Each structure stands twice: as C-alpha cells, then as structure tokens.
C-alpha positions as CSV (number, residue, x, y, z in Angstrom):
1,M,60.9,-81.2,8.9
2,M,63.1,-78.5,9.9
3,G,63.3,-76.8,13.3
4,F,64.2,-73.2,14.0
5,T,67.7,-72.3,14.7
6,P,68.7,-68.7,13.7
7,L,71.2,-68.2,11.2
8,D,73.4,-66.5,13.7
9,E,77.5,-65.9,13.5
10,A,78.4,-69.4,14.4
11,R,76.3,-71.0,11.5
12,I,77.5,-68.3,9.0
13,R,81.2,-69.2,9.9
14,L,80.3,-72.8,9.7
15,G,78.6,-72.2,6.3
16,M,81.6,-69.8,5.2
17,D,84.1,-72.6,6.0
18,E,82.3,-75.1,4.0
19,L,81.9,-72.4,1.0
20,A,85.4,-71.4,0.9
21,G,86.7,-75.0,1.4
22,R,85.0,-75.8,-2.1
23,D,85.2,-72.6,-4.1
24,P,88.5,-70.7,-4.5
25,Q,86.8,-67.7,-5.5
26,V,84.8,-67.5,-2.3
27,A,87.6,-68.4,-0.3
28,A,90.1,-65.5,-1.7
29,L,87.3,-62.8,-1.3
30,R,86.5,-64.1,2.1
31,T,89.9,-63.1,3.2
32,R,89.5,-59.6,1.7
33,I,86.1,-58.6,3.1
34,G,85.4,-61.3,5.8
35,D,82.0,-63.1,6.9
36,P,78.9,-61.4,6.5
37,P,76.9,-60.1,9.4
38,P,73.8,-62.1,10.7
39,R,70.3,-60.6,9.2
40,I,68.0,-62.1,12.0
41,R,64.5,-61.0,12.0
42,P,62.0,-62.3,14.6
43,P,59.5,-65.0,12.8
44,G,55.8,-63.9,12.6
45,F,53.2,-61.7,11.3
46,A,55.3,-58.3,11.7
47,T,58.3,-59.6,9.9
48,L,56.1,-60.7,6.8
49,L,54.2,-57.5,6.9
50,Q,57.6,-55.5,7.2
51,I,59.0,-57.5,4.3
52,M,55.8,-56.8,1.9
53,T,55.8,-53.1,3.2
54,A,59.3,-52.7,2.0
55,Q,59.1,-54.2,-1.7
56,Q,59.9,-51.9,-4.4
57,I,60.6,-48.7,-2.2
58,S,63.9,-47.5,-1.0
59,V,65.2,-48.4,2.5
60,R,64.5,-45.1,3.7
61,A,60.9,-45.0,2.6
62,A,60.1,-48.4,4.1
63,A,61.6,-47.7,7.5
64,A,59.6,-44.3,7.6
65,I,56.5,-46.4,6.8
66,W,57.4,-48.9,9.3
67,R,57.8,-46.2,12.1
68,R,54.5,-44.6,11.6
69,L,52.9,-48.1,11.7
70,E,54.4,-48.6,15.2
71,V,53.2,-45.2,16.5
72,A,49.8,-45.8,15.2
73,A,49.7,-49.1,16.9
74,G,51.3,-48.3,19.8
75,A,53.5,-51.0,19.5
76,T,54.7,-53.6,16.7
77,P,51.7,-54.2,14.4
78,D,50.1,-57.5,15.0
79,H,47.3,-59.0,12.6
80,A,44.3,-58.1,15.0
81,W,45.7,-54.7,15.2
82,L,45.9,-54.3,11.2
83,A,42.8,-56.2,10.3
84,A,40.7,-53.3,12.3
85,Q,42.3,-50.5,10.6
86,T,40.7,-48.1,7.8
87,V,42.2,-47.6,4.7
88,A,42.6,-44.0,5.9
89,T,44.5,-45.1,8.8
90,L,47.0,-46.9,6.8
91,R,47.2,-44.3,4.0
92,A,48.4,-41.7,6.7
93,C,51.3,-44.1,7.5
94,G,52.5,-44.1,3.9
95,M,50.9,-47.4,2.6
96,G,49.5,-47.2,-1.0
97,H,46.3,-48.7,-1.9
98,R,47.6,-52.0,-3.4
99,K,49.7,-52.7,-0.2
100,I,46.8,-52.0,2.3
101,A,45.0,-54.8,0.3
102,H,47.8,-57.0,0.5
103,A,48.5,-56.5,4.5
104,Q,45.1,-56.9,5.3
105,A,44.7,-60.1,3.3
106,L,47.9,-61.4,5.2
107,A,46.3,-60.4,8.4
108,R,43.3,-62.1,7.5
109,A,45.0,-65.0,6.5
110,V,46.6,-65.4,10.0
111,Q,43.1,-65.1,11.6
112,A,41.8,-67.8,9.6
113,G,44.4,-70.1,9.7
114,T,45.4,-70.4,6.1
115,L,48.8,-69.0,6.8
116,R,49.9,-71.2,10.0
117,I,52.7,-69.0,11.2
118,D,53.1,-70.7,14.3
119,R,53.7,-73.8,12.6
120,H,56.4,-72.7,10.3
121,H,59.3,-73.4,12.3
122,A,58.4,-77.3,12.0
123,A,57.4,-77.2,8.2
124,S,59.4,-77.8,5.3
125,E,60.5,-75.0,2.9
126,A,58.4,-76.1,0.1
127,E,55.5,-76.0,2.6
128,V,56.2,-72.5,3.7
129,L,56.8,-71.3,0.1
130,A,53.6,-72.6,-1.1
131,E,51.6,-70.8,1.9
132,I,53.5,-67.2,1.7
133,T,53.2,-67.3,-2.3
134,A,49.3,-67.9,-2.0
135,L,48.8,-64.6,-0.5
136,P,48.4,-61.6,-2.9
137,G,51.5,-59.6,-2.8
138,F,53.8,-62.0,-1.8
139,G,55.8,-63.6,-4.5
140,R,58.8,-66.2,-4.1
141,W,61.4,-63.5,-3.1
142,S,59.5,-62.4,-0.1
143,A,59.0,-66.3,1.1
144,E,62.6,-66.7,0.7
145,I,63.6,-63.7,2.7
146,Y,61.6,-64.8,5.3
147,L,62.8,-68.3,5.1
148,L,66.1,-67.0,5.5
149,F,66.0,-64.1,8.1
150,A,63.2,-65.3,10.1
151,L,63.5,-69.0,9.9
152,G,67.3,-69.5,9.6
153,R,67.0,-71.9,6.7
154,A,70.7,-71.8,5.6
155,D,70.2,-73.3,2.1
156,V,67.6,-70.9,0.9
157,L,68.9,-68.3,-1.8
158,P,66.6,-65.6,-3.0
159,A,68.1,-65.8,-6.4
160,G,65.5,-63.3,-7.8
161,D,67.2,-60.6,-5.6
162,L,69.1,-57.8,-7.8
163,A,71.7,-57.5,-5.2
164,V,72.4,-61.1,-5.0
165,Q,72.7,-61.3,-8.8
166,V,75.2,-58.5,-8.9
167,G,77.0,-59.8,-6.0
168,Y,77.5,-63.1,-8.1
169,Q,78.3,-61.2,-11.3
170,R,81.1,-59.4,-9.4
171,L,82.5,-62.9,-7.8
172,R,82.6,-64.4,-11.0
173,R,83.7,-61.5,-13.1
174,L,80.9,-62.2,-15.5
175,Q,80.0,-59.7,-18.3
176,S,76.4,-59.8,-17.7
177,R,74.1,-60.1,-14.5
178,P,72.6,-63.5,-14.1
179,G,68.8,-64.3,-14.2
180,E,66.9,-66.0,-11.5
181,Q,66.9,-69.5,-13.0
182,E,70.7,-69.0,-14.3
183,L,71.9,-68.2,-10.6
184,R,69.9,-71.0,-9.1
185,R,71.6,-73.3,-11.3
186,A,75.0,-71.8,-10.8
187,T,74.8,-72.1,-7.0
188,E,73.6,-75.7,-6.9
189,G,77.3,-76.4,-5.7
190,W,77.1,-74.4,-2.6
191,A,74.4,-76.5,-1.0
192,P,73.4,-76.9,1.7
193,W,74.7,-73.6,2.2
194,R,73.5,-71.4,-0.4
195,G,71.6,-69.1,2.2
196,V,74.9,-68.3,3.5
197,G,76.4,-67.7,0.0
198,A,73.2,-65.2,-0.4
199,L,74.4,-63.4,2.8
200,F,78.1,-63.3,1.5
201,L,77.1,-61.9,-1.9
202,W,75.0,-59.1,-0.4
203,H,77.9,-58.3,2.0
204,Y,80.3,-58.1,-1.2
205,Y,77.6,-56.0,-3.0
206,G,77.5,-53.6,-0.1
207,A,81.2,-53.5,0.1
208,T,82.3,-52.7,-3.6
209,T,81.3,-51.2,-6.8
210,L,82.0,-52.7,-10.3
211,E,85.0,-51.1,-10.7
212,D,86.3,-52.2,-7.4
213,A,85.3,-56.1,-8.1
214,R,87.5,-55.8,-11.4
C-alpha cells in the first residue's frame, strides 16, 4: 500500500534527476526550462468536485464556478452541503444539469461509504482508480489527476491529457500528437517517475509553442 507524501519540490527534483540521467532529451530540455513547479491539491471531496467541475470548460470559467460555490457554501464545499443543495442553487453557481447530477452522485458516494476518500492515502493506485471511475462523470483522467496532485503518486501519468500529449510531441519532435495508449507505451521507461514526467511535460507545454519547440 502507498502512503501519502505530497509531490513537492524535493520529490520533483529527485524524479527529474532520475529522468534526466536516463533520457538525454529530458536532460537537455531541463537545462533550458528548469524543473516543473509542484501542483499540490488537498486530498478529499472538494478536490474531486473541483476536478469534475473543471472538465471541458476553460480555466477561467472553472475558477468562476468554484468561487460561486464557495460563496454559496460559505466555505469550501463539502459533501454534506452539496448533497443538500437544490438544482436551482447549483445552477445559479454556473453548473450545468449533467455536472450537478455528477456532483450530487459524488456527494452520495462519500456519504454511503462507497467512495472511501479517507482511506485513499493507504490504497493502491488501482483501487483508487476503480473507486473514482465507478462514479458518473469521472473517467480515468479525473482519477489520475487526483492521484497525482492530491495523493502525490509520482508514477501516475494522465496520458489522456491533451497538454501532456502535445508536450511529449514537442519533446520528441514528432510529426503528430501521440494518443493515450501510445503515450503510455512510450513513457514506460520513465517509471517510477512518470507523474514527474507529466509535470515536466505540462511545464514545457506552458513554456513553448510548437514553433519554439522546433
């Protein structure tokens, strides 16, 4: 079983040292752009809700919805508050009907104990993936983001993430963006630091355009 240790600067630096020692392209790029910053989120209901709420909308829109939820709740939303809200209240915060249904299903799963958030720090990655992806509206990407950011699992790579795929394309100077399964195969050699590799690819994606990468 895995414990909980945030993926902080020290662990990222350790992982980057390992990756750069094995991968000359990573080493050369690291010299140019440095190590990625941590992306630590607190484990728990609120982070899962925030991940789901942000799916398929802009960063700005997601932030606006989250601010409205915090104002409506008077604090960081928890499962008890969310489960007690009407559709009208959540619609006023900017959530669509589908996301409201998914959010309330998440709250009910925590209340029923089918989503055992308080045990995730000691659970295997496969167990956490299975519990989260069993929820409506939560796919593998959502579960892997939670594992990486909130539980500090350094070997979890959200290979379905567009920015991670593009970052890898630019790193390797590929003609086309790799798909999810292709990227998983291509990064097997980064284990047990694939999550740190994902942070590095996000860092690179944010620092460059495709033209810069050439």
